C-alpha positions as CSV (number, residue, x, y, z in Angstrom):
1,M,100.9,162.0,179.7
2,P,101.1,161.9,175.8
3,N,98.9,159.4,174.0
4,E,100.2,156.9,171.4
5,T,99.6,159.3,168.5
6,E,101.5,162.1,170.2
7,Q,104.4,159.8,171.0
8,R,104.6,158.6,167.4
9,Q,104.6,162.2,166.1
10,E,107.4,163.1,168.6
11,S,109.4,160.1,167.5
12,Q,109.0,160.9,163.8
13,H,110.0,164.5,164.4
14,A,113.2,163.4,166.1
15,Q,114.0,160.9,163.3
16,G,112.5,162.7,160.3
17,P,114.6,163.9,157.4
18,T,115.9,167.4,157.6
19,G,115.9,168.0,153.8
20,G,119.5,166.9,153.2
21,A,121.0,163.6,152.3
22,I,124.4,161.8,152.2
23,I,125.5,159.1,149.8
24,D,126.6,155.9,151.5
25,A,129.4,153.6,150.4
26,E,127.1,151.6,148.1
27,G,125.9,154.8,146.4
28,R,122.5,155.0,148.1
29,E,121.0,158.3,149.1
30,V,120.4,158.3,152.9
31,P,118.3,161.1,154.4
32,I,120.0,163.1,157.1
33,T,117.9,163.0,160.3
34,E,117.7,165.3,163.3
35,D,119.2,162.5,165.4
36,M,122.2,162.3,163.0
37,I,122.8,166.0,163.4
38,Q,122.5,165.9,167.2
39,T,124.9,163.0,167.4
40,A,127.5,164.8,165.1
41,C,127.2,168.0,167.2
42,R,127.6,166.1,170.4
43,I,130.8,164.4,169.1
44,L,132.2,167.7,167.9
45,D,131.4,169.4,171.2
46,E,133.3,166.6,173.1
47,E,136.3,166.5,170.8
48,W,136.8,170.1,169.8
49,S,139.7,172.1,171.2
50,L,141.5,175.3,170.4
51,P,144.2,175.0,167.8
52,R,147.8,175.5,169.0
53,Q,149.1,178.9,168.1
54,R,151.4,178.7,165.1
55,Q,154.7,180.5,164.8
56,S,154.5,182.7,161.8
57,R,157.4,182.6,159.3
58,H,156.3,185.8,157.5
59,P,158.8,188.6,158.0
60,A,156.0,191.2,158.6
61,A,154.8,189.2,161.6
62,T,158.2,189.2,163.3
63,P,158.6,192.1,165.8
64,R,161.4,194.5,164.9
65,R,164.0,195.5,167.4
66,A,164.5,199.1,168.2
67,G,167.9,200.1,167.4
């Protein structure tokens, strides 16, 4: 079982800055944490889907009829 120091270090690692930052609505720099990245990845994973196939309007993409 981890002691209090190990638990604190694990918590800081999960929440510590990753080296990047964002600017909030008030213009303050907010460090990006590992937790923020994991949350964003989880949301993208849940909401991502393949795009619908688009019909091309380019003449070269239209199959030619033998004739």
